[in-house]
N, C-alpha and C positions, 0 to 999 in steps of 0.2 A: 504494500500500500504506500502511495506517495501523496504528499500534499505540500504545497508551498507555504513556507513559514517566514520568509524574510524578503527584503528588498531585492537581494541579488539571486541567491540560489539556496534552496533548502529542500531536503526531502526527509520524510519521516518514515522510518522503517520499524513499525511497532505493531506486532500482531498479538502479543501476549503481555498483559498488564500485571502479571503475578510475580514481579521481580521483588527480591528482598532489598536490594540496594540500588540507588541511582547515583551515578558519579557524573558530576557536572565539570567539564574541562574547557576553560576558555583558551583559545589559541590565537596568536597574532604574530606575524613576521617570523615564522619558524621553518621556512622552507630549507630542507637539507639538515634540519636539527631535530627530526622527529623519530629517530630510531628507538630511543628509550621509550617514548610514548607508545609507539607501535608494539613494542614487546609486551608491555603489561596490558594493553587493550586486548591483544590476542590471547594472553593468559586469562583475561577476564571472561572469555567466551566459555570457560569451564566452570564459571560460577554464576549464581543468580544475580548478575549485575547488568543494569541497563545504563549505557553510556550516552550522555547528552554532550555532544561535541559542538562547541560554539565558536565559530570562526569570526573573530573581530577583523573584518576584511581590511587589509592594507596592501596586499599584493596578490597577483593571480597565481604566482608560483606556489605559494602555500596552499591555496585552494585546490590547485591541480593535484598536488601531492596527497592532500587529505582525501579527495574524491577517489583517487586511484586506490588508496589504502582501504577506504570504507567498502569499496566494491568486493573486497576479499572477506569481509565479515559475514557471519551468519545473519540471515534475514530475521528481522524482528528484535535485534539486540541493541539497537542504537537509534538515536535521532541526530540529525546534522542540521545546524542552523548557521547561516552565513549572512552577515550584514555589517554595516559600519557602526558598531556600537560605541567605539571611542574610548572605552575603559574596561578593565577586567570586571568591575562591579556590574556595569550594564550588561556585559556578556553573561555573567552569572545569573542575573535576573531573568534573562531569556532562557537560561537553562532551567531555572526554577519553574518557569511557566510551562515548560515542556517535560517536566519530570514525572516519573511514575514510580511505583513501589512504596514500601513502608518507610525506608530510611533514605537519607540523602547525604552526600559528602561533596566537598569541593576540592578537586585536585588540580595541580598544574602539570602541563605537558612535559616540562623539563625536569621533573622530579620522579621519584620511584615509590609508589605506595606498596605496602605489603598486603596483598590481597588476601592471602591465607589468614593472617592474623586479624584483619578487619572482619572478615566473614565469620571467623570463629567467635569473635567478641559479640557479634550480632546474635549468633545462635544462643548465647547464654545470657542475653539481656533480660531484665525484669520488665514486667508490664508497665511499671511506673517510670522507667528510665526514659528521659527525653534526649540525653546526649551521652555518647560514649567517647571517652578521651583516652588515647594511648600515648606511650612514649614515642619519641622520634630520634632520628640521628641526623647530624649535619655531616655532609660529605663534601670535602673540599676537592673540587674537580681537578685543580691544577697540580696537587701533590698527593692525591689518593688517601687523604687522612679522614678517618671516620670518628665522630665523637657522639656518643649516645647522650641524649638529654632526657633525664628521668623526671617524672612527676614526684615531688617530695611528699612529705607527710601531710602537708596542707596543699591540696590540689589548686585551691583558689590562688594562693600565693604563687605557685608554679606557673599557672596560666597567665596571671597578671604580668609576670616577668617575660614569659615566652608564649604568647597567645597561640600561634601555629594553627590557624583555621583548618589546614589540610590534615591535621592529625585528629580531627573531630568528626564524628558521625552523628547526624541529627535525625530524630524522628520527624518525618516530613510534616506531619500535622502540627507539630510543636512550633514550626517556623511561623506559621500563620501569615501575617501581613508584613513581617520583617523582610526588608529588601536591602540591597547594597546601594551605596552612593556612587556617584560618577567620579569620585576621586581616583587619581592614578596611583596614589600611595596612601596606605593607612585605612583603606576602605574595608578591609577584613576585620581590623580591630574595632572600627566603628560599628560594623555589623554585629559583632559580639556584644558590644555595649548596649545597642538598641534591642538585642535579643534578650538582654538581662541574663547573661551566661552564669553569673555567680548566684543567681536565685533559682536556677533550674535544678531538676532532678538529674544528677550526673553520676554515671558509673565509670570508675577509673579502671584502666587495664594497664598492666605493667609490661606488656609486650610492645614491640616497636610496630607502630602503624604506618610509619612514613619515613622516607629518606629524603631530606631536604638538600638539594644540590646547591652549593655556594660557589663563589668565585667565577660566575658566568657573566660575560660582558653585557648580555641583553637584559639582565635583571633590573628591576625598578630601582633598587638601591644604588645602581650605577648610572641611572638615566637622569639627566639634568631636568627634563620636563616633569618627570615623576617626582623628583625630590622637591621641586618648587611647589607641588601640591601639598606637601607635608605641612606647610604653614597654615593653609586653609583647613586641613584636617585638624590641626591643633586647636584652632578657634572653634570649630564645630564640636570637637570633643569636650573642650572646656565648658561650653554652654550646656552640653548634654549632661555633664556630671552634676551641674547645679540642680537638676530635677531628680537626682537619685538620692536615696535615703540610706542611713546606716541599717544593718551592721556591716554591710559589704562595701561601703563607700571607699574604704582604704584601697581595695583591690582595683577599682576603677581609677582612682587617683594614681596608683602605681602604673597603670597602663598609659596614662597621660604623660607622666614623667619619663617613662621609657621612650615614648614618641619624641619628646623634647630632646632627650639625650641623643637620639638618632639624628635629629636635625643639627645639633651642635657638632656631631661627629662628621657628618657627610656633606652638609651644605657649604656653599661658598660664604664669604665673609658677611655679605648682606643678609643671607638666609640665616646664618648663625646668630646674628644680632636679633632678627625677628623671632627665632625660636627661643632665644634667651629672654626676650621681652615677654613672650607668652608664659614661659616658665616662672618668671618673677611675678607676673600678675597672678598666676595660679597659686604660688606659694604664699603670696600676700593675703589671698582670700581664705586659704585653708590652713595656713600655718606651715612654716618650713619643716618642722619636726615631723608632722603627720605626712606631708607630701613626699618626703624623701626617706621615710622610715625603712622601706624595704629596698635593699640593694638590687640593682638591675644587672642582668648578666649576659644578655645576648648581643 
């Protein structure tokens, strides 16, 4: 079955809605860099996973490669959407609109999810669980160094330090009307705040759910236009925190401080000054001790 879903090209290949997990994967400007993505999507054909592949169209070469690859997949196991979304968040929103199944997760095409561990965790979830969160590893591509990042005894503290949207699996009904913003950077952290992650029924798993690949030239943390959006994200996040209440306020504050420190580390001088201004305004409103109480590590 095919139906058009987007301004450019899109086909829906969905004959069975009884999938356990839906994986939403935004892709943009990845021609010639999709071998890792192809490997785990092919592996996913052996699991009850429905893939929603959302192409944020920037070049025809990426689209050609994706369509050629998708033609090799089993019928009814994926949806493909292609349009000019303009940001990862807008692409993920398109994925949410076309999702099926009980659970949903958001993966990136240049990383490596552990499908076996994720699906095993879903099988043992409780009826009240809204989110499953696992450990992850950072893999430095340039020197082949792997570092496991474990959830500590306080999962809220761990997530506030290292949010990692991609190592989370959400019950699809729990997401409700929560959507991603059009920010080029920080949109995943803002999504978690608006989802009220620290008030949800969360089940922690100590297995590795995801391998986050670092030191790649195309990543947002190395992209100047993406980094410039970080200041806008800080302003939105700061205003959002004002509407939140204790007892979990400290964890949202920590997420904001972490964002600010990312700006101080990666932005140019003018950006550093703006990030520092937002941090100083924030600490003046909430108190320096409370805002910086939890050390940040990523």
